[in-house]
GUNUDREN-897623 format. One record per residue (C-alpha): residue number from 0; residue in three letters; x, y, z. Coordinates in nm, 2 decimals. Layout:
// residues N
(NUM, "ALA", (X, Y, Z))
...
//
This chain:
// residues 297
(0, "MET", (4.14, 8.12, 5.56))
(1, "VAL", (4.12, 8.49, 5.59))
(2, "ARG", (4.45, 8.66, 5.70))
(3, "LYS", (4.41, 8.94, 5.95))
(4, "THR", (4.60, 9.25, 5.91))
(5, "TYR", (4.78, 9.40, 6.21))
(6, "THR", (4.68, 9.75, 6.29))
(7, "PRO", (4.90, 9.93, 6.56))
(8, "VAL", (4.71, 10.07, 6.84))
(9, "PRO", (4.79, 10.43, 6.91))
(10, "SER", (4.95, 10.49, 7.25))
(11, "SER", (4.77, 10.70, 7.50))
(12, "ARG", (5.10, 10.88, 7.59))
(13, "PRO", (5.21, 11.11, 7.32))
(14, "THR", (5.56, 11.06, 7.20))
(15, "ARG", (5.80, 11.34, 7.26))
(16, "PHE", (5.98, 11.29, 6.94))
(17, "PRO", (5.75, 11.19, 6.65))
(18, "LEU", (5.89, 10.91, 6.44))
(19, "HIS", (5.84, 11.09, 6.12))
(20, "HIS", (6.04, 11.38, 6.24))
(21, "VAL", (6.42, 11.36, 6.20))
(22, "MET", (6.61, 11.60, 6.44))
(23, "THR", (6.95, 11.74, 6.41))
(24, "GLU", (7.22, 11.65, 6.67))
(25, "ALA", (7.20, 11.99, 6.83))
(26, "LYS", (6.83, 11.97, 6.87))
(27, "ALA", (6.86, 11.62, 7.02))
(28, "PHE", (7.11, 11.74, 7.29))
(29, "ALA", (6.88, 12.04, 7.37))
(30, "ALA", (6.58, 11.81, 7.41))
(31, "LEU", (6.79, 11.58, 7.63))
(32, "ARG", (6.89, 11.87, 7.86))
(33, "ASP", (6.53, 11.97, 7.89))
(34, "GLU", (6.42, 11.62, 7.99))
(35, "ILE", (6.70, 11.60, 8.25))
(36, "ARG", (6.60, 11.93, 8.40))
(37, "THR", (6.24, 11.82, 8.41))
(38, "PHE", (6.33, 11.50, 8.59))
(39, "ARG", (6.54, 11.69, 8.84))
(40, "ASP", (6.25, 11.93, 8.92))
(41, "GLU", (6.01, 11.64, 8.97))
(42, "ASN", (6.26, 11.46, 9.20))
(43, "GLN", (6.30, 11.78, 9.41))
(44, "ALA", (5.93, 11.82, 9.44))
(45, "LEU", (5.89, 11.46, 9.56))
(46, "GLU", (6.16, 11.51, 9.83))
(47, "GLU", (6.00, 11.83, 9.96))
(48, "GLU", (5.66, 11.65, 9.97))
(49, "SER", (5.81, 11.36, 10.17))
(50, "ARG", (5.97, 11.60, 10.42))
(51, "THR", (5.64, 11.76, 10.50))
(52, "HIS", (5.49, 11.43, 10.58))
(53, "ASP", (5.80, 11.29, 10.78))
(54, "PRO", (5.98, 11.56, 11.00))
(55, "SER", (6.26, 11.31, 11.08))
(56, "LEU", (6.39, 11.36, 10.72))
(57, "LEU", (6.44, 11.72, 10.77))
(58, "PRO", (6.81, 11.83, 10.81))
(59, "VAL", (6.93, 11.86, 11.16))
(60, "PRO", (7.05, 12.22, 11.23))
(61, "THR", (7.41, 12.25, 11.35))
(62, "PRO", (7.43, 12.39, 11.71))
(63, "PRO", (7.63, 12.71, 11.75))
(64, "ILE", (7.99, 12.68, 11.86))
(65, "SER", (7.91, 12.83, 12.21))
(66, "ASP", (7.66, 12.55, 12.28))
(67, "LEU", (7.91, 12.27, 12.19))
(68, "PRO", (8.09, 12.09, 12.48))
(69, "MET", (8.45, 12.21, 12.53))
(70, "SER", (8.69, 11.92, 12.46))
(71, "PHE", (8.98, 12.13, 12.61))
(72, "ARG", (9.01, 12.16, 12.98))
(73, "GLU", (9.25, 12.39, 13.15))
(74, "PRO", (9.52, 12.21, 13.35))
(75, "LYS", (9.53, 12.23, 13.73))
(76, "ILE", (9.83, 12.45, 13.81))
(77, "ASP", (9.93, 12.60, 14.14))
(78, "SER", (9.92, 12.97, 14.18))
(79, "PRO", (10.25, 13.16, 14.14))
(80, "PRO", (10.47, 13.18, 14.45))
(81, "GLU", (10.45, 13.47, 14.68))
(82, "PHE", (10.69, 13.76, 14.62))
(83, "ASP", (10.81, 13.98, 14.90))
(84, "GLY", (11.02, 14.22, 14.69))
(85, "LYS", (11.35, 14.03, 14.69))
(86, "VAL", (11.54, 14.13, 14.37))
(87, "SER", (11.70, 13.80, 14.31))
(88, "GLU", (11.36, 13.62, 14.30))
(89, "TYR", (11.18, 13.88, 14.08))
(90, "ALA", (11.26, 13.73, 13.74))
(91, "MET", (11.14, 13.38, 13.85))
(92, "PHE", (10.83, 13.53, 14.00))
(93, "LEU", (10.74, 13.70, 13.67))
(94, "ASP", (10.80, 13.38, 13.47))
(95, "HIS", (10.57, 13.19, 13.70))
(96, "CYS", (10.30, 13.45, 13.65))
(97, "GLU", (10.33, 13.45, 13.27))
(98, "PHE", (10.32, 13.07, 13.27))
(99, "TYR", (10.00, 13.07, 13.48))
(100, "PHE", (9.83, 13.33, 13.25))
(101, "ASP", (9.91, 13.12, 12.94))
(102, "ASN", (9.75, 12.80, 13.09))
(103, "LYS", (9.44, 12.98, 13.21))
(104, "PRO", (9.30, 13.15, 12.90))
(105, "SER", (8.94, 13.15, 13.02))
(106, "MET", (9.04, 13.39, 13.30))
(107, "PHE", (9.34, 13.58, 13.16))
(108, "LEU", (9.31, 13.59, 12.78))
(109, "ASN", (9.28, 13.95, 12.68))
(110, "ASN", (9.19, 14.04, 13.04))
(111, "ASP", (9.47, 14.25, 13.19))
(112, "LYS", (9.27, 14.35, 13.49))
(113, "ASN", (9.26, 13.98, 13.61))
(114, "LYS", (9.63, 13.95, 13.55))
(115, "VAL", (9.71, 14.26, 13.76))
(116, "SER", (9.47, 14.14, 14.04))
(117, "LEU", (9.63, 13.80, 14.06))
(118, "VAL", (9.98, 13.95, 14.08))
(119, "ILE", (9.88, 14.19, 14.36))
(120, "SER", (9.73, 13.90, 14.55))
(121, "ARG", (10.06, 13.72, 14.55))
(122, "LEU", (10.26, 14.02, 14.68))
(123, "ARG", (10.39, 14.02, 15.04))
(124, "GLY", (10.61, 14.24, 15.25))
(125, "ARG", (10.75, 14.56, 15.10))
(126, "ALA", (10.61, 14.46, 14.75))
(127, "ALA", (10.26, 14.45, 14.89))
(128, "THR", (10.31, 14.78, 15.07))
(129, "TRP", (10.41, 14.94, 14.74))
(130, "ALA", (10.10, 14.81, 14.56))
(131, "HIS", (9.88, 14.92, 14.85))
(132, "ALA", (10.03, 15.27, 14.84))
(133, "LEU", (9.99, 15.28, 14.46))
(134, "HIS", (9.62, 15.19, 14.49))
(135, "CYS", (9.55, 15.44, 14.77))
(136, "THR", (9.72, 15.72, 14.59))
(137, "ASN", (9.52, 15.69, 14.27))
(138, "LEU", (9.22, 15.45, 14.25))
(139, "ALA", (9.18, 15.52, 13.88))
(140, "ASN", (9.54, 15.45, 13.80))
(141, "PRO", (9.54, 15.30, 13.44))
(142, "ALA", (9.82, 15.06, 13.55))
(143, "PHE", (9.56, 14.85, 13.73))
(144, "LEU", (9.39, 14.79, 13.39))
(145, "SER", (9.70, 14.72, 13.19))
(146, "TRP", (9.94, 14.44, 13.26))
(147, "PHE", (10.20, 14.60, 13.04))
(148, "GLN", (10.20, 14.92, 13.25))
(149, "PHE", (10.19, 14.74, 13.59))
(150, "ARG", (10.47, 14.51, 13.49))
(151, "ALA", (10.68, 14.82, 13.38))
(152, "LEU", (10.62, 14.98, 13.72))
(153, "MET", (10.74, 14.66, 13.90))
(154, "ASN", (11.04, 14.63, 13.67))
(155, "SER", (11.15, 14.98, 13.77))
(156, "LEU", (11.15, 14.88, 14.14))
(157, "PHE", (11.24, 14.51, 14.16))
(158, "GLU", (11.43, 14.42, 13.84))
(159, "ASP", (11.79, 14.32, 13.89))
(160, "THR", (11.98, 14.54, 13.65))
(161, "TYR", (12.30, 14.34, 13.70))
(162, "TYR", (12.13, 14.00, 13.64))
(163, "LEU", (12.27, 13.93, 13.30))
(164, "GLU", (12.62, 14.04, 13.41))
(165, "GLN", (12.60, 13.80, 13.70))
(166, "VAL", (12.49, 13.52, 13.47))
(167, "ARG", (12.78, 13.59, 13.24))
(168, "HIS", (13.02, 13.58, 13.53))
(169, "ASN", (12.88, 13.25, 13.66))
(170, "PHE", (12.89, 13.11, 13.31))
(171, "ARG", (13.26, 13.20, 13.26))
(172, "ALA", (13.34, 13.02, 13.59))
(173, "LEU", (13.13, 12.72, 13.51))
(174, "LYS", (13.32, 12.39, 13.50))
(175, "GLN", (13.21, 12.02, 13.52))
(176, "LYS", (13.26, 11.90, 13.88))
(177, "GLY", (13.00, 11.63, 13.91))
(178, "SER", (12.83, 11.42, 13.65))
(179, "ALA", (12.81, 11.53, 13.29))
(180, "ARG", (12.43, 11.50, 13.30))
(181, "ASN", (12.39, 11.76, 13.58))
(182, "PHE", (12.66, 11.98, 13.41))
(183, "SER", (12.47, 11.97, 13.08))
(184, "ILE", (12.15, 12.09, 13.25))
(185, "GLU", (12.33, 12.38, 13.41))
(186, "PHE", (12.51, 12.47, 13.09))
(187, "LYS", (12.19, 12.47, 12.89))
(188, "THR", (12.03, 12.70, 13.14))
(189, "PHE", (12.30, 12.96, 13.11))
(190, "ALA", (12.31, 12.92, 12.73))
(191, "SER", (11.94, 12.98, 12.70))
(192, "ILE", (11.95, 13.30, 12.92))
(193, "LEU", (12.25, 13.44, 12.73))
(194, "GLN", (12.10, 13.33, 12.39))
(195, "LEU", (12.43, 13.17, 12.27))
(196, "ASP", (12.45, 13.04, 11.91))
(197, "LYS", (12.51, 12.67, 11.84))
(198, "GLY", (12.88, 12.72, 11.75))
(199, "THR", (12.96, 12.90, 12.07))
(200, "MET", (12.77, 12.64, 12.27))
(201, "ILE", (12.97, 12.35, 12.12))
(202, "SER", (13.31, 12.52, 12.18))
(203, "GLU", (13.22, 12.64, 12.53))
(204, "TYR", (13.08, 12.30, 12.63))
(205, "LYS", (13.39, 12.11, 12.52))
(206, "GLU", (13.61, 12.35, 12.71))
(207, "LYS", (13.42, 12.32, 13.04))
(208, "LEU", (13.41, 11.94, 13.05))
(209, "LYS", (13.64, 11.74, 13.27))
(210, "ASP", (13.98, 11.66, 13.12))
(211, "THR", (13.91, 11.29, 13.10))
(212, "VAL", (13.58, 11.35, 12.92))
(213, "GLN", (13.75, 11.59, 12.68))
(214, "GLN", (13.99, 11.32, 12.59))
(215, "GLY", (13.71, 11.08, 12.52))
(216, "ILE", (13.53, 11.34, 12.31))
(217, "ALA", (13.86, 11.40, 12.11))
(218, "TYR", (13.86, 11.03, 12.00))
(219, "THR", (13.49, 11.03, 11.91))
(220, "THR", (13.39, 11.10, 11.55))
(221, "GLY", (13.06, 11.19, 11.39))
(222, "ILE", (12.96, 11.46, 11.64))
(223, "THR", (12.77, 11.71, 11.41))
(224, "SER", (12.54, 11.89, 11.66))
(225, "PHE", (12.53, 12.02, 12.01))
(226, "GLU", (12.27, 11.76, 12.12))
(227, "LEU", (12.49, 11.48, 12.00))
(228, "LEU", (12.79, 11.63, 12.18))
(229, "VAL", (12.59, 11.64, 12.51))
(230, "ALA", (12.47, 11.28, 12.46))
(231, "LYS", (12.83, 11.15, 12.39))
(232, "SER", (12.97, 11.34, 12.69))
(233, "ILE", (12.72, 11.18, 12.92))
(234, "GLU", (12.79, 10.84, 12.78))
(235, "ILE", (13.17, 10.88, 12.82))
(236, "ASP", (13.13, 11.02, 13.17))
(237, "GLN", (12.92, 10.72, 13.27))
(238, "VAL", (13.17, 10.47, 13.13))
(239, "LEU", (13.46, 10.64, 13.32))
(240, "TYR", (13.26, 10.64, 13.64))
(241, "LYS", (13.19, 10.27, 13.61))
(242, "ILE", (13.56, 10.19, 13.55))
(243, "ALA", (13.67, 10.40, 13.84))
(244, "LYS", (13.41, 10.24, 14.07))
(245, "ALA", (13.51, 9.89, 13.97))
(246, "SER", (13.88, 9.98, 14.03))
(247, "THR", (13.81, 10.12, 14.37))
(248, "LYS", (13.60, 9.81, 14.46))
(249, "LYS", (13.88, 9.58, 14.35))
(250, "ASP", (14.14, 9.77, 14.56))
(251, "LYS", (13.93, 9.76, 14.87))
(252, "SER", (13.87, 9.38, 14.83))
(253, "HIS", (14.25, 9.33, 14.79))
(254, "ALA", (14.33, 9.54, 15.09))
(255, "GLN", (14.08, 9.35, 15.31))
(256, "LYS", (14.20, 9.00, 15.20))
(257, "PRO", (14.37, 8.82, 15.50))
(258, "ILE", (14.74, 8.73, 15.45))
(259, "SER", (14.83, 8.37, 15.53))
(260, "LYS", (15.14, 8.30, 15.74))
(261, "ASP", (15.23, 8.00, 15.52))
(262, "SER", (15.23, 8.21, 15.20))
(263, "THR", (15.47, 8.47, 15.36))
(264, "PRO", (15.83, 8.39, 15.25))
(265, "SER", (16.06, 8.33, 15.54))
(266, "GLN", (16.35, 8.57, 15.57))
(267, "PRO", (16.67, 8.50, 15.75))
(268, "LYS", (16.73, 8.68, 16.07))
(269, "ASN", (16.97, 8.97, 16.07))
(270, "SER", (16.98, 8.97, 15.69))
(271, "SER", (17.05, 9.34, 15.68))
(272, "SER", (17.34, 9.31, 15.92))
(273, "SER", (17.49, 9.01, 15.73))
(274, "HIS", (17.46, 9.20, 15.41))
(275, "SER", (17.63, 9.51, 15.56))
(276, "LYS", (17.92, 9.29, 15.69))
(277, "HIS", (17.97, 9.14, 15.35))
(278, "SER", (17.98, 9.48, 15.19))
(279, "ILE", (18.23, 9.60, 15.44))
(280, "GLN", (18.46, 9.30, 15.38))
(281, "GLN", (18.44, 9.36, 15.00))
(282, "ASN", (18.53, 9.72, 15.05))
(283, "ALA", (18.82, 9.64, 15.28))
(284, "GLY", (18.96, 9.38, 15.04))
(285, "ALA", (18.94, 9.63, 14.75))
(286, "MET", (19.12, 9.89, 14.96))
(287, "GLN", (19.39, 9.65, 15.06))
(288, "GLY", (19.45, 9.56, 14.70))
(289, "GLN", (19.49, 9.92, 14.60))
(290, "HIS", (19.74, 9.97, 14.89))
(291, "GLU", (19.96, 9.68, 14.78))
(292, "THR", (19.96, 9.81, 14.42))
(293, "LEU", (20.08, 10.15, 14.54))
(294, "LEU", (20.36, 9.99, 14.75))
(295, "GLY", (20.47, 9.78, 14.47))
(296, "ALA", (20.50, 10.09, 14.25))
//
């Protein structure tokens, strides 16, 4: 039997690293990096080729912001009230206008001309007469293009210069007369206008409460903030109101209850007269005794 010898068949693909060549560690890592880079380039070329044949694989361009649908919608708000030049209503009229501007940014954001136009459209009476005269005098008046300048002109005519002084006077005279809830709303309004600090708000609020509510607050512990003080005052006031209401209802029911004749204790006739006669007899006897004592002496 003839034994055949195995002869290795040479591969058609040349080896990158010949077996007879021994590389150093640095050369091995460098060769590995080259192979990874080659693989990455081949993969990128395949992706580009596939995209040319299939357009659906192409990245979808992001639409510009202006083309995107707006998720925010401006709220529906009534126009500011009309203003006829009354000084006491001017501050509230301005607040309404500013609130309307803030909630309609698409029309009034960085657009003073629209702000001035809206305000003029809400003027009536002498205020409208003033705006008409201002417009006729100078059509190119820069105040019509600047809300700051136009508001300054209105302030010079319609602003109540004694407004804060009147608010201070009303705040000093403020006292709880109705419910604590309504009183707290009125108190917070004055405190917000006068910009009172928390310490002043707490002391002033306690002082202006009803005496009965103040007593309840004095027995309450753990009040560390103005908000908690207001909540406790409302709670105490409601409890006192319920107690007073129940007491009044009880008194009314007792007064309306019919009195039975059988339950009324009988009184002897002429009791007052008999009692007076008995008293007279006692006094007469005492005087007689005193007289006999004096005679005997």
